[in-house]
N, C-alpha and C positions, 0 to 999 in steps of 0.2 A: 504494500499499499503504499509506503514511505516512497519508493523508487517509481510508483506512478505518478504521485503529488511532484515530485523533483523533475520529471519528463514533462510533465503539463507546464511547468513553473519555467523551464528551458525553452520548449518552444512558447511562449506565450512573451519570453525576452527577445525572442529571434522576432516575433512580429512587430514588437516596440521598437526595435531598431529598424524593420521597416517603416516605421512611420504610421503604425496600428496603434489605437487608443485601447486597452486594455485594462478590464476590472478583473482584479487577482482574487480569485479564490481556491488558490491551491494550499497555499502556506499558511495563511492566515496573517499576514503582515499588514502591519496596519499603514494606511495610506496618509498618513499625518506624520510629522517630524516631532522629536520631543518639543515639549513646551520649552520657552527662551528661560523660566527661572532653574529649570533641568540642566540645559545648556549653560547657562551661568554657573551654576554650582560647578560644573565638571571642568569648565575652563578654570576656574577660581583653585580648586583640588589641585589641578596639573601645575599652574602657576606658582602657587605655596609649596609642590614638592611632595605631595601627596600621590605620589606615582609609582611607587613599590608595591612589591609582594606584602598582603597582610597575613592575619592569622589564618590559617587553611578552616578553621570554621567560622569565619568571618570576623567583622571589626567587631572586638569586644563590646564597645561602648552601644553600636547598634543592637547585637543579640540582646543587651540588657533593656533596650528599649521594647523590643520584640515581646519580651519576656512580660513585662509591664502592659503592654498593649493586649495580649492575650488573657491577661489577668482582669485586666478593666473592661475588654469588649466579650469574651468569651467566659469566664471566669474559669479559666483552665488556670491549674497551679503549675508554674514552669518555670524552671530555675535556668538563666543564661547558658549554663554550659549545657543543657537539653535541647538550645537553639542551633541549628545549623543552617548557615546560608549557602546556596549554590548559584552558579553563573548561567541561570537559565532552567527552565521548569524540567527540560529532559534529566538533568543531571539530580533535581530535586526528586523527580519521579524514579530514575535509575536505584538511588539511595533508598529512597521509601520501601521499594518494591523488592531491593534484596534483603532488606531486614525483616519482612513479612512473609515472604514465598520460598518455601522449600520444593525441589525437583519433586514432580508428582502431585503437586497440588491443584486444584481448579480455583480459577480466578473470574469471577464475575464482572463485567464491565459495559459499559453503555454502548449501545449501537442505532446511531452515529455516533460517534464518539473521537476520540484523538485515537490517532493510528499507531501511536505507541505505547498505548495498553495493551494489546494482543502482542505487537512485537517483542516488548518487554517481556513479557510472560512466556511467551515461547523460548526467548533467549535463556531464562531462567530455568527451564525443564518442565515449567508446569504447562496445565490446558486452559487456553484463553476459553471463556463460555460468555457468548454476550446476551443482552437481554434487551428488548427493544424500545426504542421511544417515537411513538408513532403518532401521525397529526391527529388521527381520530382519538386521541386520549391528551391532548395539547401537548402533547412530548413529554409527560408525567412518565416516571416509572409504573409499571404495572406490578404491585407487590404479589399478585398471584403467578404470574410468569416467573420473578424473582425465586418466589419459595419453590416453584415447581424444579428449579435448576439447583437447588441447593442439593448436595450429596456431602457425605461422610468426607469427601477429599478437599471439599471447598474452603479455604481458608481466607480469601479476601473479597470484599464487595468494593469495586471502586463507582464513587459519586462523584460526577463533574458538575456542578452547579455555581454559577451560570454554565450551561452545557455549551461546549463546542462539539459541533457546530451550529446547533439551533438556538444557541441564545437562552433559553428555557431555563428559569429559575425553579429549580424544584420546590413543591409549594409544600410548607411546614403546617397548614392551618387547614385549607381545603382538603376532603378526601381524595384520594387517587381512588379512579375508577378501576375497578377489578372485573373479573368474570363472575365471580362470587358476590360481588356487594362492593360494599366502599369500607378500606382500612385505611386508617391515618399513616402519616410516612414522616420521616424527620428530614429537615432542609439541612444538606451540608454546605456550608459557605466558604469552604477551601476546595483550591482546585483538585487537591488529590484527600479525600477522604477512605479510610479504610475502616471494615467492618469485620469482625472476626465473627465465625458464624459457629453455633451450636445446631448442627445435624438433629441431635435428638429432639429437640423442640422446635425446628424449621423456623427458627427466630433471628432475629438481627440484634448483636449485642455490640453497640458501640464502641468501638476501641479509642480510648483517647491515647494517639501513639506516642505523644511525648512523655508521658507517664510509664511507659512501658520500659522497664529496665532491660529486658533482655534483648528488645530490639533496638534499644540506644545502644546498648554496647557490641552489637553486630554491626551496625553501621558504622561507630566511632570507635574502634578497637582503643 
């Protein structure tokens, strides 16, 4: 899937060089430039000599502020040493998925969704299992479908809200329409949210990843 997206991107760039006006939908690249304050901050940082490697886990002051932010906005008890900054979403996803997924596991992910989800899953020796986000359900997850795909091998449920590429925010208040009626669902307000699954109850137990010491130690030895 990634190769297809890059192939379309390459073809689109060729057409642009020929003078064609192209609206890019293949890689999700914004069609605007960074805001002036961002550009100014970057310029000032480089001018002041802040152009060297920082801590591999991220700038300490920023990690401290993120920990405070999560406590203030998400009611999560997070220590700065449990915060890891990554240069882009793919690196962050790979670290999180390496911490949570074992070979032979099954990983549920939204379809349509970010192609990296199934790619990383297969790269880690696990099986990628999709659940649909369809227009007739307002692109909300169908909890009956998700429940039907949970097996003893299921270890991770990936939610992406707002979803890429539908833009849908998973509803935390209105019920999700399912084949057997209506079931409430939790909203995930992170780009990658993992859920540990209890197959015996076929329920979703939301995992506060930062508080998982085992996962933390595996990502950050």
